N, C-alpha and C positions, 0 to 999 in steps of 0.2 A: 717259610716262616712257620709254617703250623707245625714244622717237624719240633720245632723246639719244644713247643709245646706238650708233646708226646712223650717223645725221646728224652727231655730232659725232668722230666717230673718222677724224680726221685731222691734219695739223700745220694750225695757222694761222701765216702769214707773210707780211708783208706786204701784209696786207689781203686775202688770199685763203686760201681750206682747198683744201689741195690734198695729195694722197698723201705720205709718205715715200718716201724712195729707197734704204735701206738693206737689208742685206741678210735681214732677218727681221724677223717682226713679234711685237709687244707684246701676249699676250692679257689682256683684261680679263675674271676672273671672279668671279662672286658669291660670296664667302666661305663662305656658307652651304649652297649649295646644289649651287658648283659651276657653275653654267651660265653657260654661256659667252656674255659681254655685248657685248663690242666684240673688235675686232682690229686695232691699230694698225701701220703697216709706221714703224719709226723712222726718224727725222732724222739724219743725217750730220755731219760737221765741215761740211759744205759749205752745209746747211741751217742751222746754226747761226750758219755766219757772216753765211747772207743776213738772218738774223731779225735780227741785231745790224746790221747794215749799214743794215736799214729804219727800225730804230728813232732809231740815227742821224741821218738824212736827217728822219724826220718830227719827232723832237722840236725841232729850233730854231722850228720856225715853231711849235708847240706852245708852246713857254714864251715866246713874242711874245703870245701868245692872251692877252685880258683875263681875268683870273682868278675873274671873274662869268661869263664863258663858258664856262671848264673847270669850272665849279661846277655849270652846268645837265648838263652827261652823267651826274655822279655820282647828281643827283637822279633823272634817268631809270631808272639802272639799280636804285637803291632802289625805284622804284616798279616795275620789271621783277620782282625776285626778292619781290615784295611780290605780283604776280599769277600769278607762277608757284610759288607756295611750297608747294602740293600734288606738284607734279610733282618740285622739286628734293628735297624731301625723300623721296621714293620714289627717287629716283636716289640718294641718300645709305645707306637702309635696303640699297637694290641692290648698291653699287661695295664699300661698305666694311663693311658688318656691322652697318651703328649701329641701333639701336634706335629706336623711334618720338619716344622721350621723347629720344633724344641728338639725332636730328635736329631737334627741335625746339629744342634749346638750340644749336645747332651755328647754325641759322637766326637764332635772336633774335639771339645776339651778331654774326651777321655784318652785318645790319643795321644794328646799333648802330655796328659800325666803318661803314660806309656812310653813315651819318650824319655822322660825326664827318670822315670825309674829306669831305662839301660844307663843312664849316668852315674843312677845313684850306690849301684851295686859297686863303683869304683871309688867314692867316695870317702869311705871310712877310713883314717889316717892316725896314726898314734903321734904322741909327743916323746920327747926325752925333756923333763923339767928338772933342773938345779935342787942339788941339795944343799943344807949346811952341812952335812957329813962328809967328811974327806972321804975321798974312795968310793962313794955312792954316787948311782946310778938309777935316775927315778924314771921309770916306762910307762906312758899311760898308755893301753890298747881300749879301743872302740872298739864292742863285742856284740853281738846279737843278743837281744834278750833271750831268747827260747821261742814262744811259743806265745802269739798275739789271739785276741777273740775279738772277731771284727763283729759289730751290729750294724745293718745297713738300711737306712730308711724309704721309704716308698717314692719320694717326689725325682732324685735324678739316681734313680738305684744302679746301675751299670758304671756310672762315673762314681758313684758316691762309695761302692764298694771297691772298684779299683784302686782307688784314691789311697787306701789304706792296705788292702793285699798287694798290692803290686810292690810299694816301698818295702813293707815289713818283711818279704819273700824276697827281694834284689839285697838285702841287706842281712840276710842271713838266716832269717825265720821262717820257724813253721806257722801257719795258719789255719784257724778253725771261722769260718763264714756263717755267720746267722741273717740270713734276708730278712726284711722286713713281708709280713706274710701275704700283703697285697702285691707281693711283686717278686716270687720265691724263685724265676726263671730268669727274667732280668738283672735282677740282683743278685742274683745265688747262683744256680746250677749252670748256668750260662758261662759267669765268669770262671768256672769250675772247666768245663769244656776246652774251653780256649788254652786254659793253660796244660791240660791232658794233651790236646795235638799239640801243644809247642812242646812237648816233650818235658816239661816238669814230672821229678820223680813220685813216684806215688805216695800218699801219704803227707806230704808238706799242704799240702793246700784240701781242706776237706770242707764239705758245704752240710750245715744240718736246717732241716727247713720243721721249724717246729714254733712251740707257743709257751708262753709263761704259766698257761694253767696247765700244759704238761709236765712243765720241766720247771718250774717255781724259778729260782734263783740258781742252779744249777751251772748254765755256762758262766755267770758271773762266778761263784766260787772254787769252782772246780779248781783243784791247788796246780797245774798243769800251767795254764796261761799265767804271763808275769805283766801283760799289758792289756786294755780292754781299750777297744777305738769305736765310740758310739757315736750317732749323728740322729738325731729325733729331738724330741719336747726337752724343755725343762724339768716337769714333772717328773719324767723319767728318768732323765740324766741325774736328777740327785740321787734319785735311789741307787744308780748305776754309783755312783762317786761313791756314797755311803757304803755299798758293801764292797766295794775295791778296797776301800781304806780299812776296814775293818780284817781284810785279807792279806791286807801289806799288797796291794798290786796297784801299779800305775793307770790313772785313766787319763783317756783323750777325749774331750767332751766337744762336740760341735753341734751346740743348741740352737734354741728358736733364737727369732731376733725379734724387734717392733723399731724396723729402719722408717727415718726420714728421708724426701726429701727435699731438701731449702731452696724456695726462691727468692734472692735478694730483690733490691727494689733495682738493682742495674742488670738484671739477667737478661739474655736473652729469651725472652719470652717462647716463639716460637721454636726454639730448640731445648729448652726446659719443658716444654710441653711430653715434645718427642720422647725425650730420657723418662719423664716420671708416670707416662702411660706403658712405656715399656717396663719400668721396674715395680709397677704396680700389676699388671695381667700377665707378664710373660707367665708360662706354663700356668695358667688360671689363678695366679697368686700364690701357687704352692712352694713358695722358693725361702729361705730362710732369711735372705738378703733384700726378698722387696719390699717396697715403698710400703707400710700400712698406710703411712702418714705422710701427707702431699703439703706442708708450712710454706704460705705465701706471705712476701710483705704487702701489708693493708693499701700501699699505695698501687700494687702491679696486679690485686688480685682479682679486679672486676673481671679485669683485659684475661690473666692468664685464666681463669674459672671457665669462661664461655669457650675459648681456643678446648681446653683439657676435654670438658663434656663435651664439645663437637668431635673431637679424635676418638672418643671412648665410644661414640655412637656409630663408629665406623667401623668398629671390630666386629667381624663376624664369628659366631658360637655357630658349633653344630657340630659333626662328622670329622674327628680328628685324621680321618683319611683322605679327607678333600685338601688339595693343597692350599685353599686360600681360608681355611678356618683358621683363627687366631684365639680363639676360644672353645678348648673342647670338656668334657667332662670331670669334675672334682673326680679323686679316687674310690670315694664308696657313701653310700645314700646318707652314713651318721655324718659325714662332713659336710653331705649338701643343706641337711636340716639342720646343721651350726650353725651354717651360715646363714641361714634364712631367719633363725634365731638370733642371730647377730643385728642386722637390718630391721627386724622388728623390734630389740632392746633400743636401736639408738634412735629408731622415732619415736620410740616411748618416751627417750629422756630430752627429746625437742630437737632432733636434729630434724635438718629439711633434706629429702630427696632430692636431687638433682637430676637423678636418674635411676630409674628402681629398678634391679633387676630380678627376674624371673628364674623361676626352678621347675625342671621340668626331667624327672628321675636325677641322674645326678650333673645336667648341665644347667650350671649356674650361670645366668649374662652380669655383665658389670652391674654393678652399682655406685652410685657416686654420692656420698652424705657430706652436708659442712651443717654446722651449727650445732656441734655435741658440745654439753655444758664442758667447762675446763677441768671439773672432777671426775668426769665419766672414765671409767675402769677400761672403757673398750679402745681409749687412747693409751693406753699404756700397756696392753695384753698383745700377744701376737693372734692378727686373723689370717689364717691360710686358706685365701681364696679370692676372687675378683669383686672385694670392696675395698673401695679408695675413701679416706678422712680427707676432705679439704679443710685447712686450719688457717685464718688468717692471725698475722701477729705484725707487731707494732716495733719497728727496729732490732737489732741484732741483739742487743742484749736478749730478750723478749725468744728469742728465736732459738739462741743459744739453751735459755731454761728449759724451752719446750721439748728441743730433741732430748734432752738427757733426763727428762722426768718421767720415767719409765723404767724398770727393773733387768730391762736387756739392753747389750751393748755391742752388738755384731758388725753393721753395716751404715751408712749413710750418704747420702751425697749432698754439694752443697752447690748452686749457680749462679754466678756473677761475674761482671765484664773484666772484674779485675783478679787477676791470679792468685796473686798475693794475698789478697785480701779473704778470697777462699781457703786459701791453706791456713792464715790465721785462725779463720771459723773452725777447721776441720780440727785443730790442731786443741782447741776448749772443750770436743765433745770425747765422750768418756763412752769410746767405742774401739774396736779391734781394727775396723778398717773405715776408710772414710776417703771418699774419691769428691775433686774439683770438676764441677763441668762434665757430670758425665752420668751415669743410672746410678743404680745402689747394687747392681748383680752383677757383680766379677768374682774368677777365682782363675790365678794363674799358676805355674805347676812351681817357679821356684819364689813367690810372694809369699809370706809366713801368713796362712788362714786361721782367724779364728777369731773369740768376742770375748770381751770383757763382764761383768758382772754376773745376770744370770743364765748367758749365753755363752759361756761355755771356759774348757779350763785347757790350756796347753795352745798349741797350734797345730797344722801341718803344712805341708810343701817346703820343697829345697832344704837348706841344711837343716830346718826343722825336723823333718824326718827323722833325721839322726838322732835328736833328744828323744823323737817320742817312742823310737823301735830300734835302739841301741843303749848300753851302758857301757861305762866305763870303769877300766879293770887297772888297779895303779900293781906292777911288779918293779919291786928295787933291788940291784944286784951292789952286794959289796965286793969292790974291787978289791978293797984291802982287807983290813981286821978292825971290827967295833972294837971301841973300849965299854965293857960294862961296869957299873957300879958294884955287881957283887959276883 
């Protein structure tokens, strides 16, 4: 595993491993023990340009390659991931503080999405559409957009880089990937290494490890990419969308959430507790779909709360390398400090701490808060860490209002003894995804994934990848002769 952090601490541009030529280095730290994992000299604007130009050159031949031949590359990448699963797992644990459970979860999903990419290479189909003009044949071709820029986040970097990179390549595009500065290896150069070893032609996939302090908006504004796929915060996503629109680019935005898990009066409380604890605390709560808010019908709130707090108290926090650890570190010190500030703010606003977490370096232990005032801004924002807000409600109407009272609309869940009651509830929620009698954190390869409101634009997965990474081209053929008015 350690060889990943020495061998892959470079840029990968036009099929070559090379150092960046920027004026400073990104230092890659283990967030649990602050061990220095790697040092990478950042890429400059010129290197971003070189990467995009390489992708543009390589893409034309790749698009003309038989899709069955393209498919073989993804089959090899999948085998490589399976062969090196143990090392990749260790890298996830080291670079982003993921627990062993989290690493296994991320790798399982990454393999499922690679399997889908194998099929996706053969998915584009043309159509022949009738014409009102005699003798005319309308052909509609589905073709690659050309080059896709991908910006991936730190929380599930391996999965969420592959989730855009693999489909974009499978559909005949070139790609330039910019991983998050906290996860440049797992989210960036490791992905490049796997595709290189699988035989992907050089230049098609490029990885630039850099920072906006060095390149500004060059990654977004560059004339080559036609689509930017961004996963991250809504604040940055708004900027990405604005820049893309100004340059006539399509943006696919997978942004933050403020999901609620709702417990109705007829729910199985023990099961709902299990679902709620997982949904809030998986990967330290650093998940866009995590249940920030747990809404509970007042008639069962006391019993649910007692069981919820008791279960949270059993979650072991500590070294993510320990298989029994459930709560590892958050990604960096600014995140840890922000979470401490959120708890302090909640208490200052009148909340009660049923469980008050502690912060030691980047290790933040779980907090459970209740009694936040209804107008608190904390109930409407994303909290990216192990802090849960318990909110009682009186009846379904109030629950629906509370769930929707947020700028976000990504995921959520409702627990009830009546499936159709749950479905009816879910249909009233302004969110891209909602789950009945389950957790809030789900992703599947062929189900449309994405949010409403400030949680994003567009969808990924399955057939929606065609909409994201291809475009349609109309070619008409006149078999007879058209009549012209002059």
